[in-house]
C-alpha positions in Angstrom: -14.3 -1.7 -28.1 -16.3 -3.4 -30.8 -17.9 -1.6 -33.7 -20.9 -3.9 -33.8 -23.9 -3.6 -31.5 -24.3 -6.4 -29.0 -26.8 -9.1 -29.9 -30.0 -9.7 -27.9 -28.5 -12.4 -25.8 -25.7 -10.1 -24.7 -28.1 -7.3 -23.9 -30.3 -9.6 -21.8 -27.2 -10.8 -19.9 -26.1 -7.2 -19.4 -29.6 -6.2 -18.1 -29.8 -9.1 -15.7 -26.3 -8.1 -14.5 -27.7 -4.6 -13.7 -27.1 -2.5 -16.8 -30.2 -0.4 -17.3 -29.0 0.8 -20.7 -29.2 -2.8 -22.0 -32.9 -2.9 -21.5 -33.3 0.5 -23.3 -31.3 -0.9 -26.2 -33.5 -4.0 -26.4 -36.6 -1.8 -26.4 -35.3 0.5 -29.1 -34.3 -2.4 -31.3 -37.7 -4.2 -31.0 -40.2 -1.4 -30.5 -40.9 -0.9 -34.3 -41.9 -4.6 -34.8 -44.0 -4.6 -31.6 -45.7 -1.4 -32.7 -46.4 -2.7 -36.2 -47.8 -5.9 -34.8 -50.1 -4.0 -32.4 -51.3 -1.6 -35.2 -52.1 -4.6 -37.4 -54.1 -6.3 -34.7 -56.0 -3.4 -33.1 -56.1 -1.1 -36.1 -55.6 2.0 -34.0 -52.1 3.7 -33.8 -52.8 5.4 -30.4 -54.0 2.1 -28.8 -51.0 0.3 -30.4 -48.6 2.8 -28.7 -50.3 2.0 -25.4 -50.0 -1.8 -26.1 -46.4 -1.4 -27.1 -45.6 0.3 -23.7 -47.5 -2.5 -21.9 -45.5 -5.1 -23.9 -42.2 -3.6 -22.7 -43.5 -3.5 -19.1 -44.3 -7.2 -19.4 -40.9 -7.9 -20.9 -39.2 -6.0 -18.1 -41.0 -8.0 -15.5 -40.5 -11.4 -17.3 -37.0 -10.9 -18.6 -35.2 -12.5 -15.6 -37.1 -15.7 -16.3 -36.4 -15.7 -20.1 -34.8 -19.1 -20.8 -33.7 -18.5 -24.3 -35.6 -21.5 -25.7 -36.7 -19.2 -28.6 -35.2 -16.0 -30.0 -35.9 -12.9 -28.0 -37.7 -11.5 -31.0 -40.1 -14.5 -31.1 -40.7 -14.2 -27.4 -41.5 -10.5 -27.6 -43.8 -11.3 -30.6 -45.8 -13.8 -28.4 -46.0 -11.2 -25.6 -47.3 -8.6 -28.1 -49.9 -11.0 -29.4 -51.1 -11.8 -25.9 -51.3 -8.1 -25.0 -53.4 -7.4 -28.1 -55.7 -10.3 -27.3 -56.0 -9.0 -23.7 -56.9 -5.5 -25.1 -59.6 -6.9 -27.3 -61.1 -9.0 -24.5 -61.1 -6.0 -22.2 -63.1 -4.0 -24.9 -65.7 -6.8 -25.1 -66.1 -6.7 -21.3 -66.3 -2.9 -21.0 -69.7 -1.2 -21.6 -69.6 1.7 -24.1 -69.8 5.0 -22.3 -71.4 8.2 -23.5 -71.5 11.6 -21.8 -74.5 13.9 -21.6 -73.8 17.6 -21.0 -76.5 19.1 -18.8 -76.8 22.3 -16.8 -76.0 20.4 -13.6 -72.8 18.9 -15.0 -71.8 16.0 -17.1 -73.2 12.5 -16.5 -72.0 9.3 -17.9 -74.4 6.6 -19.0 -74.1 3.3 -20.8 -74.5 3.8 -24.5 -75.6 1.1 -27.0 -72.9 -0.8 -28.6 -71.8 0.5 -32.0 -74.2 -0.3 -34.8 -73.6 -2.4 -37.9 -72.4 0.6 -39.9 -69.7 1.4 -37.4 -68.5 -2.2 -37.3 -68.4 -2.3 -41.1 -66.3 0.8 -41.1 -63.6 -1.1 -39.3 -63.2 -3.4 -42.3 -65.0 -6.6 -43.1 -62.1 -7.6 -45.2 -59.6 -7.1 -42.4 -61.7 -9.3 -40.1 -62.0 -11.9 -42.8 -58.2 -12.0 -43.3 -57.7 -12.3 -39.5 -60.3 -15.1 -39.4 -58.6 -17.0 -42.2 -55.2 -16.6 -40.7 -56.5 -17.9 -37.3 -57.9 -20.9 -39.1 -54.5 -21.8 -40.7 -52.7 -24.8 -39.2 -50.4 -23.7 -36.4 -47.2 -24.1 -38.3 -48.5 -22.2 -41.4 -50.0 -19.5 -39.2 -46.8 -18.9 -37.2 -44.7 -18.7 -40.4 -47.3 -16.3 -42.1 -47.4 -14.0 -39.0 -43.7 -13.9 -38.7 -43.2 -13.0 -42.3 -46.1 -10.6 -42.9 -46.7 -9.1 -39.4 -43.2 -9.0 -38.1 -41.5 -8.7 -41.5 -38.9 -11.3 -40.6 -36.7 -12.7 -43.3 -37.3 -16.4 -44.3 -33.9 -17.4 -42.9 -34.7 -15.7 -39.6 -38.0 -17.6 -39.4 -36.3 -20.9 -40.2 -33.8 -20.3 -37.4 -36.5 -19.1 -34.9 -38.7 -22.1 -35.5 -35.8 -24.6 -36.0 -37.1 -25.6 -39.4 -35.4 -25.8 -42.8 -35.6 -22.9 -45.2 -37.5 -25.2 -47.7 -40.1 -26.1 -45.1 -40.6 -22.5 -44.2 -41.1 -21.5 -47.8 -43.5 -24.4 -48.4 -45.6 -23.5 -45.3 -45.7 -19.8 -46.3 -46.7 -20.7 -49.9 -49.5 -23.0 -48.6 -50.7 -20.3 -46.2 -50.8 -17.6 -48.9 -52.6 -20.0 -51.3 -55.2 -20.7 -48.6 -55.7 -16.9 -48.0 -56.0 -16.3 -51.8 -58.6 -19.0 -52.2 -60.6 -17.9 -49.1 -60.5 -14.2 -50.0 -61.2 -14.7 -53.7 -64.9 -13.6 -53.4 -63.7 -10.2 -52.1 -61.7 -9.5 -55.2 -63.9 -11.1 -57.9 -65.4 -8.5 -60.2 -69.0 -7.7 -59.3 -71.7 -8.8 -61.8 -73.2 -6.1 -63.8 
């Protein structure tokens, strides 16, 4: 028996062959990255846990069709991103509910959307960072996300995207420079 843990490809093959423990091993291995990505995107640890569970449900359903064109880690990252986007869209479509306690029982009614102060509390800077990252060219955005959201090593990113290490470094440098330039006003000293 080998002392090393099986790689993702072996675990996928084992799962498809009927080994339930293989899927558990994949989930344990990738849960921390999925959770970090979800927390970053939704800014709520409880919601991020729910999203992470949803991601692994989606992975379980889709795994038999996984072709291996990308690394499993990259594929799961994409599923996580989609699950977070779906969550945000569902919030926009759902009316805000409030409960009134009355003698005849509790009633629910639609409450007004959160006001500007509540939205500001969620972080103008975070939204600005998200917006700037979304506006990056696709190649820079993917490299930036993989490095800073998924905490992947540059060599892993290069392999996952089938790019040279030098190209990945250049794209990451350019993405960071763009962010620094765009966010400069948030860090400039305020005039007295």
